Wavefront OBJ file of the C-alpha trace (Angstrom):
o trace
v -13.283 -7.376 56.512
v -10.362 -5.778 54.319
v -6.600 -5.654 55.615
v -5.711 -2.088 55.979
v -2.740 -2.798 53.931
v -5.089 -3.619 50.904
v -6.587 -0.042 50.808
v -3.948 2.854 50.444
v -6.406 5.338 51.288
v -6.394 3.703 54.856
v -3.062 3.821 55.229
v -1.456 6.850 57.653
v 0.788 9.161 56.988
v 3.539 9.195 59.894
v 5.488 12.181 58.857
v 1.792 13.783 60.050
v -0.051 14.251 63.057
v -1.842 10.746 63.225
v -5.031 11.128 65.346
v -6.746 13.266 62.877
v -6.084 10.424 60.288
v -6.912 7.652 62.057
v -10.193 9.130 62.729
v -10.905 9.795 59.184
v -9.918 6.612 58.440
v -12.098 4.742 60.862
v -14.849 7.195 60.249
v -14.472 6.113 56.337
v -14.479 2.791 57.329
v -17.658 2.309 59.327
v -19.301 4.407 56.437
v -18.624 2.399 54.163
v -19.582 -0.638 56.421
v -16.138 -2.621 56.183
v -16.885 -1.964 60.142
v -19.747 -3.390 60.496
v -22.466 -2.403 63.279
v -21.713 -3.613 66.645
v -18.123 -4.740 65.667
v -15.931 -4.538 68.832
v -12.829 -2.026 68.241
v -9.440 -2.819 70.565
v -7.039 -0.079 71.218
v -4.305 -2.227 71.583
v -4.913 -4.029 68.007
v -5.731 -0.910 65.991
v -2.489 0.403 67.133
v -0.728 -2.290 66.523
v -2.568 -2.609 63.033
v -1.577 0.979 61.946
v 1.771 1.512 63.933
v 0.898 4.111 66.289
v 0.534 4.274 70.180
v -2.852 3.519 71.642
v -3.199 7.384 72.327
v -4.129 8.621 68.874
v -6.503 5.547 68.805
v -7.929 6.411 72.165
v -8.207 9.964 70.674
v -9.705 9.117 67.500
v -12.847 6.805 69.919
v -13.399 10.205 71.562
v -14.510 11.983 68.480
v -16.064 8.841 66.772
v -18.288 8.854 70.215
v -19.265 12.487 69.978
v -20.334 11.627 66.388
v -22.247 8.891 67.160
v -20.582 6.126 65.376
v -18.727 4.728 68.278
v -20.413 3.659 71.652
v -18.242 2.837 74.715
v -20.010 0.041 77.055
v -18.632 -0.201 80.586
v -16.821 -3.193 81.453
v -17.486 -4.577 77.547
v -15.356 -2.287 75.060
v -16.030 0.041 72.445
v -18.262 -1.122 69.684
v -19.472 0.064 66.103
v -23.050 1.541 66.597
v -26.045 0.714 65.161
v -27.422 3.314 62.328
v -29.725 6.002 64.269
v -33.230 6.146 62.239
v -34.000 9.284 63.493
v -30.218 10.779 63.163
v -30.665 10.030 59.617
v -34.578 12.144 59.044
v -32.742 15.184 61.114
v -29.413 15.253 59.209
v -31.241 15.332 56.038
v -33.473 17.965 57.087
v -30.562 20.041 58.141
v -28.834 19.527 54.876
v -32.090 19.984 52.850
v -32.533 23.609 54.287
v -29.041 24.507 54.210
v -28.321 23.091 50.556
v -31.337 24.895 49.582
v -30.125 28.315 50.597
v -27.059 27.569 48.771
v -28.394 27.154 45.542
v -30.951 30.132 45.970
v -28.044 32.264 46.478
v -26.043 30.902 43.404
v -29.129 31.053 41.386
v -29.619 34.779 42.042
v -25.771 35.500 40.716
v -25.979 33.284 37.711
v -22.230 32.406 37.675
v -21.597 31.107 33.857
v -17.975 29.477 35.333
v -19.596 27.698 38.020
v -22.073 26.103 35.784
v -19.212 25.088 32.974
v -17.692 23.403 36.474
v -21.373 21.865 37.296
v -22.025 20.397 33.504
v -18.033 19.113 33.124
v -18.551 17.362 36.949
v -21.960 16.146 35.620
v -20.444 14.428 32.514
v -17.433 12.814 34.553
v -20.411 11.503 36.969
v -22.319 9.990 34.120
v -19.106 8.333 32.850
v -18.409 6.645 36.101
v -22.220 5.943 37.330
v -21.467 2.332 36.913
v -18.253 2.119 39.093
v -17.657 1.499 42.364
v -19.805 3.419 44.864
v -17.129 4.911 46.552
v -16.039 6.536 43.234
v -19.340 7.837 42.645
v -19.911 9.197 46.244
v -16.760 10.993 46.211
v -17.633 12.772 43.230
v -21.417 13.567 44.792
v -19.831 14.955 47.587
v -17.398 16.995 44.924
v -20.595 18.595 43.468
v -22.263 19.825 46.662
v -19.062 20.993 48.298
v -18.600 22.932 44.889
v -22.079 24.834 45.445
v -21.366 25.581 48.991
v -17.942 26.914 48.014
v -19.135 29.128 45.196
v -21.616 30.488 47.361
v -19.192 31.785 49.946
v -20.072 29.340 52.692
v -17.598 26.215 52.196
v -17.460 26.547 56.403
v -21.166 25.124 55.934
v -20.630 22.147 54.108
v -17.497 20.914 56.638
v -20.770 21.042 59.136
v -22.886 18.958 57.068
v -20.351 16.869 56.720
v -19.875 16.125 60.375
v -23.831 15.592 60.899
v -24.471 13.830 57.952
v -22.156 10.585 58.555
v -25.272 8.251 59.412
v -27.045 9.335 55.905
v -24.043 7.953 54.311
v -24.245 4.738 56.096
v -27.135 4.045 54.712
v -26.421 5.122 51.445
v -23.639 2.808 51.305
v -25.361 -0.057 52.708
v -27.391 -0.715 49.824
v -25.996 1.778 46.817
v -28.337 0.389 44.011
v -31.652 1.711 46.255
v -30.362 5.206 45.151
v -30.624 4.746 41.243
v -27.932 6.638 40.202
v -28.956 7.962 36.755
v -31.547 9.732 38.619
v -29.267 11.323 41.100
v -27.180 12.460 38.470
v -30.407 14.048 36.442
v -31.171 15.961 39.750
v -27.912 17.558 39.627
v -27.976 18.564 35.872
v -31.926 19.981 36.963
v -29.765 22.205 39.720
v -27.404 23.438 37.660
v -29.607 24.082 34.488
v -31.894 26.160 37.242
v -28.803 28.087 38.197
v -28.194 28.608 34.932
v -31.486 30.254 34.124
v -31.213 32.206 37.183
v -34.758 30.469 38.720
v -34.392 30.304 42.413
v -37.821 28.803 42.742
v -36.765 26.061 40.406
v -33.294 25.437 41.715
v -34.725 25.206 45.634
v -37.327 22.600 44.199
v -34.718 20.885 42.528
v -32.672 20.174 45.547
v -35.339 19.609 48.101
v -36.580 16.821 45.616
v -32.886 15.612 45.355
v -32.177 15.539 48.810
v -35.505 13.932 49.727
v -34.686 11.081 47.720
v -33.701 9.278 50.646
v -37.082 9.476 52.650
v -38.224 6.952 49.949
v -35.353 4.694 50.305
v -34.690 4.810 53.917
v -37.384 2.297 55.225
v -36.669 -0.235 52.431
v -32.820 -0.348 53.757
v -34.311 -0.711 57.012
v -36.236 -3.696 55.873
v -33.456 -5.179 54.483
v -31.072 -4.463 57.087
v -32.645 -4.285 60.549
v -29.843 -5.711 62.651
v -28.081 -2.388 61.321
v -30.409 0.052 62.972
v -30.930 0.988 66.319
v -35.260 0.793 66.885
v -37.031 3.973 68.505
v -35.872 2.840 71.950
v -32.414 2.032 70.988
v -33.322 -1.690 71.108
v -31.594 -4.512 68.683
v -33.895 -5.305 66.063
v -34.180 -8.436 64.365
v -31.951 -9.917 61.561
v -32.699 -10.049 57.929
v -31.806 -13.233 56.147
v -31.085 -10.935 53.238
v -28.265 -9.140 54.539
v -25.503 -11.218 53.156
v -26.966 -10.629 49.457
v -26.369 -7.150 49.291
v -23.706 -5.968 51.551
v -20.784 -3.597 50.152
v -17.797 -4.779 51.489
l 1 2 3 4 5 6 7 8 9 10 11 12 13 14 15 16 17 18 19 20 21 22 23 24 25 26 27 28 29 30 31 32 33 34 35 36 37 38 39 40 41 42 43 44 45 46 47 48 49 50 51 52 53 54 55 56 57 58 59 60 61 62 63 64 65 66 67 68 69 70 71 72 73 74 75 76 77 78 79 80 81 82 83 84 85 86 87 88 89 90 91 92 93 94 95 96 97 98 99 100 101 102 103 104 105 106 107 108 109 110 111 112 113 114 115 116 117 118 119 120 121 122 123 124 125 126 127 128 129 130 131 132 133 134 135 136 137 138 139 140 141 142 143 144 145 146 147 148 149 150 151 152 153 154 155 156 157 158 159 160 161 162 163 164 165 166 167 168 169 170 171 172 173 174 175 176 177 178 179 180 181 182 183 184 185 186 187 188 189 190 191 192 193 194 195 196 197 198 199 200 201 202 203 204 205 206 207 208 209 210 211 212 213 214 215 216 217 218 219 220 221 222 223 224 225 226 227 228 229 230 231 232 233 234 235 236 237 238 239 240 241 242 243 244 245 246 247 248
């Protein structure tokens, strides 16, 4: 596991409220698989690691439990939860419904300024396609957030960001499963359809884009069965291939 001191973005600004920062840092570390499923988290150890009291750690734990990323086991401690397969599917379903509506609204408007912005982002995405997963994911998030804000529903993206954490864990777990060049091509198809003011094309493009995970998810689960809960919440068997393809 990387030390906090090695990652600038995982440090806290003690001149600001630390509890929300700590929650975001721990959430990021879980999503990026730095804190792996069933890792035990200790309030006093994390408080010492981040130079804070135990109270903000406890507050961060509460919000992460509510988000489904941590679980508290009585008499045993707090652990990083395994990935909930059903939660991934549900989040994808909601995200598709929301973002399909967003891009249809944008196609009706056909903003030239928006299309120019999107094409600039796509060019940047192609330039860093072989960079780190973290870098591309940030650009991908920015692309989708841009669409929501352009449609005047930026808060809907904030909502989606909260419910799609299990999806993001899957994406980081096996980044190569998602064929980055294909995802970027799909971004371009979205931009093209907005420029053409075609609601039907842009809706199809976005739905196709967000359904990529449906084909990748079963493969990811087979590669990392110990990272997932099964349908009953039991612990699946471990995969011999885990160490070969982990991102951390």
